[in-house]
N, C-alpha and C positions, 0 to 999 in steps of 0.2 A: 793836189794828185796823190792818191792813195797808191803808196810803194807797194810792189807786188811781195805774195809771200813768199820766203824762200820754200826752195823742194825739201822735203824731207830726207832726212839721211837713208841709205837702203841698210837694210835691215840682213841680217847673216840669218842661215837657218835657223840655229837654235835661238836666235833671237825673236824671231817669228813663232817660236814652236812655244819658246816661256809666255809670251804674249797671248797665244792662240789658249794655252793650258790656262793664264791667270784671268783674263778679261770673259770668257768662253764657257771654258770647261769647267773652272771653279765655283760658278755659281749653280753648276747641275752635278755637285757631288754626289749626291744621292742615288741618280741612275747611272754614273760612272761605276758607283760599287755593285748595282746592281749584273752590270756588265762584265766586271772582272770577276765576282763570285762564277755566271755563267762560264766565263772561262776556264776558270780553275777545274771547277766540276767537270767540262769537258776533257781539260787536260788530263786529267786526271783519270779518266775512263778511257781514254788512249794509252796510256800506261798500262791502268789494270787487264787491255782488253791484249796488250801486247805480251804482259807478264803470263796472263791465260792459256796463250798458246802452248808454255810448257806442260802444265797439266794435261791439257786436252790430246798433246802427241803422246804424251807417258801413260795416261790414265784409260785413254781409250784405244789409241792403236798398239801401242807396245801391249799395258797390263791385260787389253781387253775387257775391262773391269765393266760389267754390264749394268752396274746402279749408276756407274758416271756419262753412261750415253745419256741419260735422261737428267742427270742434274746439270751436268757442264752446258748441253746446249740452253735450257734455260737462265743460267747464270749469264751466258751470252747475250741471250734476248733481252735479257735485265740492264746489262750494262749499255748494248745500243740503242735501249729507249731512253735510257738517262742521257746519256752521249745526245742524242737526238735532241729532248727537249732542251737540254741545255745548248745547244748550237742555234736554236730558233731563237729561245729568251735572248742570245746573244745578237743575234743579226736584226732582230725587231728592236731591242733597245737599243744599239748602236747605231742603227738605221734612223732612228727618232730623233736622237742624239744630235747626228750630224744633219740633218733638218733644219732643227731648232737652232745648230749654230750658225748655217749657211744662212738662214732667215736673220736673225741678228747682225750676221756682218754684213750683210746687203742691205739694213737699215742705216746703219753705222757709215758705211760709204756714201749712203746716198747724203746724211746727214754732215758729215766731212765736206763732199763735193759743193755740197747748196752754200754752207757757209764760208766756200773761198771768194776772192776778190773777184774782181770782175776779171781783172787783167790776167791771173792766173787760173781761173776757168775757163777762157778762152785758147789758152795754150793746147787744152786738150780738147780732142775730137770727141764729138758725140758718140760715133760709131765704138771708139776706143773704148769709152764711157758705157755704152751699151754690153758689148762684150765681157768685160770686168764683172758686171753686175750678173750675165747669165752665163758665160761660159766658164769663166774662174772660179764663180761660185761652185760650179757642177763637179770640177777639181777638185776643190776641196771637199766638199762631200763625200769624194770618191776617196781621197786621202785620209779620211777620218775614218770610214767604214771596212777601208784596208791597212791602214797603218797599227789602228789598235789591234784587231785581231792579230793583225804579223807578229806585234810585240809582245802580245798578251798570252794568246791562245796556246800559237807556235812555239814563243821561249819553253812557258810552262809544260808543253807537250814534250820538249826537248831535254826538261830537266826530269820529267819522268820517265822517260824514254832512258835517259843515261844512267837512271837510278836503277832500273830492271836490268840494263846489258851488265850494270858494276854487280847486282846482287846476283846474277845468273852465270856472267862469268867474265872477273875483270879482267880478265889475259885479254879476250878478246873486246873488249870494252877499251883498252890503250890503244887499240887501231883507231878507232873514230878520234882520237887527240891529235895523230898526228895528220887527220883529214882535216882539221877544222883549217890551217891556214889556204890552205888552195881553197876550200869555201869561202873564205873569206874574201881572197882577192876576187873569185868567181865574180861574187856577189857583190864587193866593191865596185866591181867595173861594170855590172850591168846598170846599179845605183846611179853611176856618175853618167851613162849612155841615157838611161830615161829620164833624170832628172836635165839633161841638157837638151834633150827631144822635148819635153814637156816645157823647159822654158821658150823654145823656138816654138811651138806648136800654140803656146799664147798669143806669141807677139804676132804670128801671122796670122791667127784668131782676130787681135784685132785690126790689124790691117785691113784685112777681107771687111770687116764690119765696116771700118771708113770708106773702103771703095766701093761697098753697096749702098750705105748711107749718100755719100756723093754722088753715084750714079741717077739713084730714084728719088731723090733733090733735085738735082738737074736733069731730068727727064727732058725736060722741055728744050733747052741748051741742045741736049745731046739728037734731038730730033730734028731742031733748026738747021744742026751744021751738018747733018749725016754722019753720028761719030757711034752707032750703034754698034758699029764692028770693033771702036777702038776700046770700048766701054764692057764690052762681053770680052772680048781679048783680054783687057786687065784684069778681069774678076776671075778670068780662066787660070791664068797666071798665081793670082793670089791662092786660088782653091788649091791646086794641084802642088802650088808649094807646103801648103798646111797640111795634105793629105800626106806628102814625104815625111813630114816629121809626125804624124800622128802612126802612121805604119810602123815607124822606125822606134816609137816608143811601147807599139804593140809588140812587137818583137823582141824589143830588152825585157817586157816584163812576161812573153810569155817563155824565152829563154831560162829563166830565175830557177823555177822549179826542174825542168830537165838536168839542166847541170848538175843544180845540188845533188840530185838524185843519181845523176852519173857518175857522179865522185863518189858519192858516199856509199853506193850499190854495190861498184865495182867489187872494190878491195875489201870489203867485211864480208862479204857473201862467198866470194873466193877462198877467204881464208877458212870461213867457216865449214864451206864444203870439206876442203881439205882436210882439216884436222877431221872432222867427222868421219871421212873416208878412212883416216888414220888410224882413229881409233876406234872404228870396226874394223879393220882389217886384223889389229893385234887384241881384239877383243879388251881393249879400256874404255871404261868410260861406258855414256849412253851415248849413240851416235843421234838418236831421237833428240837429244835435249842439243847438240850440236846444230843438228836441223831446222831446232828451233829458233835458234840463234841466227842462222842465214835467212829464214823466212822474215823475221824483225829488219 
């Protein structure tokens, strides 16, 4: 009698990311390099656009230079066009990369399941396997298309914006340093909540797939014993449980950007406006530059 294959050890998040990068992203270095180049270009254009606010305020609104009224808008249009092209190629490249990775993962999942012995294979319900092939693969696709731009474009944009802030006014840039701990805390809390909700959503999806598979395959028994109401109620319970965790994940994901904007926007803009008003009232410095800092 063949002994059952022991269950594989559960990997932590970093081990899963290393395996994903080694086995699936590593073979597509050229595609990933194109996406990284597009991220760098898009982030550079974001920083350049932020820096250009200063000359626009100074040359057009303060100095009223008629030549800059034509030149600076053309520069803005060029920057926006380059950023749009870079963002487009980034999105299409990452989406294609994610689709190829998901296809490889699905193929490897099927191969690993088919090669299991009968006892181990029978321990897992077919509905759970179908859920992992379809729903979990969709989550993997979304993770690649969202996580890589977040770690790439947003991080590079943050570096570019920090450089612009330090170059424009290093004193006001120091305020952002004190905002890093609360932003990190909020981001970490939302990330933990999103991770927990996503995991529970995946579990409930597997349970729902198992329930639907059993209901559809056993519909003759359900009809014979008048168990229609029980089957519908059981499926409705699974659907509502899955929906609860999906909505919780949606709320956590939607709260990330507003929360960080709220923390990062109130203090720097408030200080910039106060400094601009004080310098303008005392005739010191350029209030327009401070207003530009507040706009950033």
